[in-house]
N, C-alpha and C positions, 0 to 999 in steps of 0.2 A: 635285530630283525625289525623291519618296519611294521607298524601296527596295521592290522587288518581293517579294511573299511567295514562299517556296520552292514549287516545283512538283514534280511527279513526276520531272521530268527534271533538277531542280536538286538536287544532293547536299546533305544536311544535315550540320551539323558533328558529327563523331564525338567521343565521350567515352570516353577510355581511362584506366583507373586501374591503377597498378602495385601489385600485392598480393604479399606474401611467400607463396610456395607452401606452405611448411611451416606457417605460421600458419593459412592458409585450410584446409589439410587437417586440421589439428588441431581447429579449431573445427567444421568440417563433420562430422568423425568423431564428436566428442563429442555433437553434436546427433543424429546417426543412432543412436549407442549408447543415448542416453537414450530416444529414441523406441522402439527395440526393447525395451528393458528395461521401460519403463513402459506402453507401449501394445500390446505383442504377446506377449512370451515368458514373463513372470513372473506368477504369480497374486497376487491380493491376499490377505493373511493373514486378512482378516475374513470374506469369503464364499468364499474358495478358488477363485475364478474368474479366468480371463484375460479381457481386455476383449471378445474375440470371443464367448466362452462366455456372458458376462453379457448381451451384446447379443442373442444368440440367445434366451435364456430370457425376457428382458424383452419382446422383440418378439413371441414366441409367446404370451406372456401378454396382450399388447395385442391380438393377433389373436383372442383367445378360444379358443385351442387347448387347452382344458382336458381332463383325462382322461375326462370324461363326454361330450365332443363327438367328432365324427368326425375321422379323419385327413385331412390335406391333403397335396398334393404337396410334397415336400421342396424342389423348385425354387421354389415360391411363397414358402416361408419364407426361402430363401437370397436371393431377389430383394428381399423386404421389408427384410431386415437390411442388404443391400448398399446399397439405395437410400436408406434413412433413417438408418442408424447407423454402418455399418462400411465405410469407403472403401477396400476391398481387393478382391481377386479372388474370384469365386464359388467357385473350387476350395478356397481356404483356409477359407471359411465352411462349405462342405459337409463338409470334413474334420473341422472342429470339431463340427458337428452329428452326424456319424456317431459320433465318439468318445463323445459324451454319451449315445448310445443303445446302446452295446455292453456287454452284461452281463459280458463277459470282460475288459473294460478298466476299468470303474468298479465299485466295490463296491456303490454304490447308483445305478443309471442314472437320469438326469434327463430323458431323452427316450424316449418310447414309439414305437419305429420299427416300421413295417409294410412288409415287403419284405426284400430282400437288403441287409442292412447289414454284410456282410462276416463273415469268420471269422478265426481266428488265422493261417490260411494264405492267405486270399484277400481281396482288396479288395471294397468295396461296389459295388452297381450305381450307375448314374448317377442324379443327383438327379431326373430326370424319371420314373424308374421306381419310386422309393420314396416312402413317405408317412410323416408324423410328426405327433405331438402331444405335449404335455407329459406326463411321467410323474407320478404322485401325489407323490413326494418333491419335485419341482420346485415344487409349490405352497407347500411349507414354506419354500423359498428366496425366493419372490416375494410372499408374503402381506403384506398391510398396506401395500403401496407407495402406496396412495391416502390414507394417514393421516399423511403427512409424517414418516415414520420415518427417511428418509435424504435427503441432498441430491441434487438433480438438476442436471445440467450440460448445456450446449448440445451438439448433435451436431457433426459436422465442418463443416457449413455454416451452423449457427445456426438452422435451420428447425425443428428438433425438440429435445425434451428427453429425456435418458436418465439413469438413476440412476448416481450415482458408485460405488455399491456396493449389493448386494442385502441385504435384512434378514437372511436366512440363519437359520432356526430351528434348525439343527443345524450342528456344525463340519464343513462340507463339505470343507475343505482336508485335514483328517486322514482323513476317511471315504473320500474318493475319490482322494486323492493328486493329484499333478501331475507333469508333465515338460515341460521346455522348454529351449531353448538360446538365450541372449541374446548380447550382445557382451561378451566377457570374463568371463562367468559363466553358470551353468546351474543348473537345479533338477531334482531327481528325488526325489519323495516317494512313499512306499508307501501303499496303501489300508489302512484300519483298519475295525474293526467298529463300527457306529453305536451299538449298545447299550453297548459298553465305553467308547467315547469320551464318550458322553453321561454315563455314570456318573462318569467321571473329572472331567469339567467340573463336574458338580453337586457333587462332593466338594471341588473347588478353590473353588467359590463359598462353601461352608460353612466351609472351612478354608483361608483365603488363604495361610497359611504352610506348606501341605502340601509334603512333600519329594518328590523324584523317585521314591524307593522306594515311597512311599504311592500315588502316581499309577500306578505300574506294577503295583500290585495290581489295578487296574481295567483297565489297558491293558498286558497282558504282551508284546504284540508286534503286528506287522501282521497283517491278516486279508485274504488275497488273494482276488480274485473267483473264481478257479478252484480254490481249496482248496490242496492239496499240503501239504508238510511243510517247516517252517523249522528249520534247524539253525544253531547258533552264536549264541545269544542275547546273548553278550557284545557283539557288534557292534551289536545293537539297543539295548542299554543305553547304549553310547557315543553312538549317534545321538540318543537321547532326551536325553542330557546336553549334547552339544556341537552337535548339528545335522548331524553327519557321522558316517557309519559304514557298515558293510556286513554282509550276512548271506547265507546260501546257502539256496536252496529246492530241495527234492527232489520228485520225482513220488511219488504214493501208489501203491505197488505191492504186490500180494499174490501169493503162490505158490499156484497151483491146478493140479489135474490138468486137462488139455485133451484127453485121449484115452487109449486103452489104453497104459499104461506110458509116458505122455508128461506132462511137467510144463511149465507155462508161467508166465511173469511177466505178470500182468494189471495194466495201467496204467489207473487210473480217474481220476486227477487229475494234471495237469502243472504244472511251475513257471509263474510269472507270465509271460504273453504268449509262451509257447512252444507252438507248434502241433504236432499229431501228424505232419503231413507232414515237418516239419523233423526230428523225431526219427527217423522211418523212414529219411530220406535219410542221416542221420549214421550210423545203424546199418549200413546197406548199404555205405556208404563204408568204415567200419571193418572190416567183414567182408571186403570186396574187398581192402583193404590188408593183410589178415591181422593186424591189430592186435587184433581181437576174435574169440575162439573160443568155442564152446559155444552159439551161436545157430543154429538150423536154419531158422527162418522168423519173419516178423513180418507181422501183418495188422491193419488198422484196421477194427474192427467197430462203430464209433461210429454211433449212430442217435438219433433224437429221443426215443424212448421210454426207452432205457436210459442215454443220455448217452455220455460218452467211454469207450471200451473198446479199448485197444490190447493185442493178444495177441502176446507174444514167446515163441516155442516154444524150449525148451532141449533141446539134444542129449542123447541117452541117455548116462549115465555122467558128466555134468557136474553139479556142485552148483549148484542154482538160486540160492542165496544168494550164492555166489561170483561167478556170472555177473552177478547184479544189481549187486554191488559194482563189477565191471568196467564195466558200463554206466553207472553213476553217474559213473565217472571219464572215460569217453570220449565221452559223448553229452550232449545237453541235458536228460536226465532229472535232472541236477543242474546248477543254474545259480546265478549270483551276482546280487545286487541291491545297488547302491551308493546309500546314502541321502545326499542333499544338500538339506537343508531350507532352501532360499532362497525368500523371499517378500517382497512389498512391505509395509512398515509405514510409514504416513504418507508414502507415495510414495517411500520409500527401500528398496533391497534389503537384507535382513538374513538372517543364518543363525540359525535358531531351533531350540531344543530343544523337547521335549514340553511342558514347563511354560510356556514362553514362547508357544508356539502356542495353548495353551488360554487363557492370560491375554489375549492380543490379541483372540481371539474373544469371550471373556466381556465384556471392556470394550466391544466393539462391540455386543454383544447387550443389555447394560445400557442403553446409549444408545438403542438401538432401542425397547426397552420404555418407557423414560422419555419419549421423543418421542411414541410412540404414545399413552401415557396422557395426556400434556399435550394432544394433539390431541383425544382423546375427551372430556376434561374441558371443553375450550373448546366443542366441539359440543353437549355436553349442557347446558352453561350457556346457550348461545344458544337451544336448544330450550326450556328451562325458562322463559326470559324471554318467549318467544312464547306458551307455554301459559298462563302467569300473566296475560298481557294478554288472551288469549282468554277466560279464566274471568271476568275483570272485565266484558268485553263481554256475555257470556251472562247474567250476573246482572241486567243492565238492558238487555236486548236491544231493548225498545221505544224507549227513549231513543236507543240507538245508531242504530236505523233512522231515527228522526226527525231526528237530527243529519245523517246522510248525505243524506236527502231534502231537507233544508233548505239544503244547500250548493250553490253554483253549479258547482263543478268538483271534481275529485279532490284538488287541492292544498288547497282550502278545507276539504274534508271531513277530510283528514288533519290539518290544523291544529286544527280544532274538536274532533276526537276527542282529540287530545293535551291540549287545554286543559280540556275538560269532564271527562274521565276520568283525567287525570294519567298518560297513556301516553307511552312513548318512540316515537321515529320508526319503528323496526322493528315495534313492536307495532301502531301505527296502520296501517302499510302492510299488515301481515298480516291485520288485521281487514277492511280494504277489499277484499282479494282472497279473502275467505272465501266459500264457497258456502252458500246458504241451508239446504241439507239438513243442514249441520253444526249448525244452531241448534236441536237437539232436546234433550230431557231426557237421553236416553241418551248423547249426545255429551258432556254435562257430566260424567256419571259416568266416561266414558272419559278425559276430560281430567284429572279429579281423580286417577284411577288412574295415568295417565301422569306427572302431577306428582310423586306419591309415589315412583314408580319412579325418576324422574330425580333426585330428592333423595337417594335411597339410593345410586344409582350415583355421583353426584357425591361423596358422603361417602366411598365406597370408593376412588375415584380420588384424592381429596385425601389420604386416609390412606396409600395406596400411594406417592404421590409424596413424601410427607413422611418416609418411612422407608426407609433403605437396606437394612435387613434384609428388609422386605417385597418390595422390588424384586428382591433376589437370590432370594428364595423363588419369586417369579413366574417368573423366568428358569429356575430349576431345574424348576419344574412343566412349563414349555413344552418343556424339553429331554427330560424323561421322556415327555411326550406324543408328541414326534417319534420317540423311540426305540421306543415301544410301537407306533406306527403304521407305521413304515417299517423297523424293525430286524429282523434275521434272526440265527439262531444262528451262532456262529463256524464257519468252514469250514476254516481252516488250522490244522494241528496244530503245536505248538511243541515241539521236542525240543532239549535242551541236549547235543548230541553232536557229535563232530568229523566234519565232512563229508569225503567221499572226496577231493575236489579240493583240500582245504586242505593236504594233504600234498604233499611235493615231487614235481613231475612227473618228476624224474629217476629216482625209485625204480621198479624193475621191478614192475609190478602182479602180485600173487599171487592167482590165482583161488581157491585153496583157503583158506577162512577157518578158522582153528583152532577146532575144535569142542570147546572147553574146558568144564570143569564149571562150573556156575553155580547159583545159587539165585534163584528168582523169587518176589517177595513181592507180595501184594495186601493193601492196607491196609483197615481197617474203613471208611475214608472214600472208598474207591474209587480209590486211586492204585496204580499198578503200576510196579515197578522191578526191575532185574536186578543181582545182586551176584556178583562173581567168587569162586569157592571153590577155584580151582586152586592158590593159594599158601597155603592154610590155612583154618581154620574161620571162619565168619562170626561177628563179635563185635558185641555191643551198643554203641551210641554212648556217648560219655562223658557226654552230657547228653541229657535227653529233648527231643525237638523235635516239631513238628507232624506229625500223621498216623502217628506211630510206634506204631500198634496194628494187629496183623496179623489179617486174616480168613482168608487161605490162604497157605501156603508150599509150594513144590514144588522138589525137587532135580532138575535136568535138565542139559542141555548147551546151548550157545549156539544150535545149530541143531536142537535137539530139538523134539518136537511136544508142545504143551500144549493143553488144552481149557478154554475159559471157559464155564461153565454160567450161563445167563441166567434171569431170572425168568419168561421166556416158555416155558421148557422146552426151549430150544435149547442145543446145544453148538457153540461156534464154535472151530474149530481155528486155532491160530496158532503162530508160532515166536518165541522171545524175542530173535532176532538184532537187531531194530530197537528193542528197548526201551532206555530210558535206563539206562546202566550206572553203578554206584557202586562204590567200593572195598569189598571184603569185610570190612575191619577197621573200617569206619565207615559203617554203613548209615543213610541218611537217606531215609525214604519220601517226604518232602516234595519230593525231587528227581525223583520219578517222574512219569509221565504219567497223566492220567485215563483209566481203562480203558474207560469207555463211549465216550469220544471216540476212543480208539486203535482200537477195534474197530468204530466207526461203527454203533452199535446203533440200533434204531428208537426213536422217542419213547416214553418211559414204560418202556422195557426197561432193565434194569441187570444187571450181573454179580453173582452171589451167591457164586461160588467159582471157583478155578482148580484143575484136576486134571491129573495126568500121564496120558499115553495109551500109554506104552510099558511092557509087562509090569506092568500095574497090576491090583490086585484090583477087584472090582465097585465101581461108583460108586453110592452111596446118595443119594437125593434125598427131601426132605420138602417138602410144600406147605402153603399157608395153610389148606386144608380138612382137614388132618390125614392126608393120603395119604402113604404111604411106598413107595419103589420102589428095587430094586437092579437095575442094568443091567450086564451083563458088558462088558468092554472089547472083546471080540471082536465084539459086536453093533454097535459104532460104526464106521461106514464111513470111507473115506478122504476123504469130501467135506469141503469147508471148513466148511459149516454143515449141521447135521443135528438133527432133532427126536428127543429121547431120552425124552420122556414125553408122553403124551397127556393134556392138562389139560382139565378140565371148565370150562364158561363161568364166569368170575369168579375162577377159581383161579389161583395163581401159585406158583412155586418159591421157597422161603425159605432153603434151604440145600442143599449138596451136598458130599460127602466120600468119599474112598476108604474102602471098608468091607469088610475081610475078615470071616470068620465069627467071629473071636475079639474083636471090639470090641462095645461097647454103643452103641446109637442112642438119642438123647435128643430129646424134644419138650418145649417149654414153650409153654403157651397163654396167651392174654390173660386168661382167667378164673382165673389163678394156678396151674393144674394142671401138674405135671411128670411125664412118663412116660419111664422107661428100660427098654429091653428088648434082648435079644441080637440082633445082626445076622443070626445064623443062622436066626432066625424069619422072615426075609424071603427067599424064594427069588428068585434072579435071573430077570429077565424080558427079553423082547425090547424093541427100541426103541419099537415102536408100542403097547406095553401101557400101561395107565393106572395101574398100581400097585395097592396094597391098603391096607386100613385100618391106619393107624398109631396115632393117638390119638383117643379118642372125645371130641368137643368138646361143651361145653354150648351152650345157646341163645345166639345172637349172639356166640359166641366164635370165635376163629380161632387157628391156630398162629402163634407169634411167633418161635420159634427152632427150628432143627433142626441137629443135629451128631452127632459120634461121640466117644466117650471110650474109650481103651484099658482093657481089663479090669484091668490092673495099675497104673493111674494113681492112686496114693494121695493125691496133692496136688491133685486136680481140685476145683474149686469151682463153685458156682452163683451167678451175679450176677443179681439181679432189681431192677427199678425200677418202682414203682407211681405212678400219677397219676390224674387225672380226665379223662374224655372231654369235660367241659364247659369245661376250661381252654383258653386260647389257646395255639397251638403256640409253644413257646419261652418261655412266660411262667411256667409252673409247673415248678419244679425236681424236685418229687416226693420220694419217699423211696426209699432203696436198701438192699440187704441182700446180704451175702456169706456163703454157707453152704457147709459141706463137702459135696461130692457124695456121699460115703459115707453121709451121713445119710438119703438118699432110697432107699427100697427099690425093687428091680426089680419090675416088673409084667409082665403078658402084653401082647403086641401087641394093639391094638384096644381096650384098656381106657382108663379116664379118668385113671389116674395118681394122684398125691397132691398136696396143696396145697404150694406153694413159698413163699408169703408171705401173712401176714395183712394185710388192707387196713385202713388207718386211716380215720378219719372224713373224708369228702370225697373219698376215693379209690374208684374203682370198676373199675379195670382195670390190668393190667400193661402198661407202655408199652415196656419193653425187657427182654430176657433174654439170657443167655449162659452157656455151660457149657464149661469147659476149665481149662488150667493157666496160671499166671502172668498174671492178668488185667491189662489196662491200659485205662482209660477215656479217651475223648476227647470234646470238645465238638463242636457242629455245624461249627465252624471248624477242627477238627483239633487244637486245643490240648489238652494233657493235663489231665484232671480227676481229683480225689481220690475214691477209693472208701472206703466205711465199712470198719472193721476186720472181719476174717474171724472165723469161728467162731460166727456167729449161729445161733439155733435154726432147724430146718428150716421150721417153719410160723410163725415169729415175725414181728412187724411190722418195717418198715424204719425207718431213721434218716433224718431230713430232710437233703437234699443241699444243698451250698453253691452249686452251679451246675448248669446243664442238661447232661446227658450225652447225646451224640448217638449214640455207638456204643461197644461194648466189643470188644476183641480180645486177642490174645496179645502180650506184650512180645517184642521182637526177641531171639532167642537164637541 
């Protein structure tokens, strides 16, 4: 009898295999580790995205959630991504979506969120309460996906296709950074400035052998979304070289009066990913534990209009600078960031330096542009083929109609069209599908125009694909376009100083910072630095270096008060305590910080001079309209920023100097006129006054230089440079002249002065002027330039210059 088949009540034969536990665990663990590394935790070095981020952006693009469309519920986006592309939980997808929308997390946010997407101290609302759509920069990452620029791979169940990598029109990995913990490795990359990174990438395209030092001229360091200050740039250089390093970030803090006889520390920018509530909590804990003294109150006055504003009130009798130093040591006002540039390259995790990161991205972008151009070339050739066939048909349209009418069916008509008119299969099919309204004379003109345009486009694409140089230039142009469209100015200030927490924690913190003597320099190119003078006089460097031409120099103390006079007629009070410090016996102004960035001035406003504020003589100011004013130091209030001259529309301050009665004030105008007169001829006025007539200007002329010369300065000289208003900026070196100041006679205030240089043929204006002792000229890049020999005639013509001079100042003494 045949055997009965097994039933539910009949037990089946069991199959048991003996497996070595250690072997099974090792294999399973490696599979898990690979899955986490490749599919979850690490970004791809080409587009800078993890798989979940890439799937979110791609799916949102497929859903049509462009910046010009309305927002949709975040839950809908999460559902689409989870159902079609990402086989993981909704919470993980929503967390990634939230991060893409947070402006304090990403330097260039890729998702435009509507609703509560969280803050540095609080999490976001649930996905059912928030809405999202793509931000404009995300379009640059997803553009041209329909032009075969990248490979597509199946999703987790093979029903849909997804891009293996996004085209990425800008280096997203460097711009937005990344963080993730995989199995046995992790990544932590700092955000950077899009404009700087794009410039570095373009430079590497043009100079493939560029060194790290050259690239760091474009990318000096990270640019954090919340701003702040970065100290310790050596760690940044190490990270750019090896892929690993560390730096410290500080809050941006100013010392301001917050009430009668009360001073406060005003925090306007915090270290990366540090929230105000965390700072307040740490301050309160330190005060309770009696580790921190000198703080009487802390308040968070942050609002949407003014942004972050954390006010820390200092107790009476405590030095605010010393308390700030203590706060840096004990609270998150100073924090560390460890760089670990680990990313996937060809599916393998690698640790990459700055040059390698840019190289991987550029190789990817060149492939994208190449594939896009090949796709466009093929499409245009196909279209040209159809247009040429259509033109053949239009030339003899009556016979075409007769052939079609005489055919029994479409197949016969297609065959007869090919035979009679020598057409290809696609051309014949296209003619059969043609609408009769296209068979007009006007359509023929349109087709001929389209044919010519297609031929021109095909020629351009063939030329582009045939030249590696043109391909690189195209990539560079697209990088520039992305930087111009989505880039913003640098937010984070870089200082090469020793951070407070870098010192040993065992040392007893000293609240009192030594208020030692120092000298503050402002270079002619706008850099400011502090030099110690406690151990002796400041000496000139052994060799000339960039930016070593001085516009202003002030002797003060580390915690002294200085004023920066701006072109807008404002005086900004500051202390040199946070300025980069250099040894007094070897001053290098190139090591300083850009003063406009250090003081966070408005766009178009720049510092014309720095002046002392303690026991100083009146400050003299000169404007482009020839106005002069002296304002007494007693008129300057204790406010951080104060207007010290009332400017007329279109006017601006061009110079400011301490001016006692025994100095001579000097104006030089663009029409070559120089006027010197005694400072005693200008009576001191109040802050709100608009000044008085300084130099009488000719038609279309304006004052170019204003300064002061001591009455006993026998070695003072006048440096002038003439040029043409028709020449392109930086293209015409012009002619220069150095004359003795004593050759120029003094005139009365309000007069026109005397001629300072005779203009040569083709010259119509003075482009630069300076009066003082020991002149030093620098180019637009800060490099030293040679000046003509001194002793030229007062009204003589200039000598042609070898290179463009950007500014003139005093040599370091």
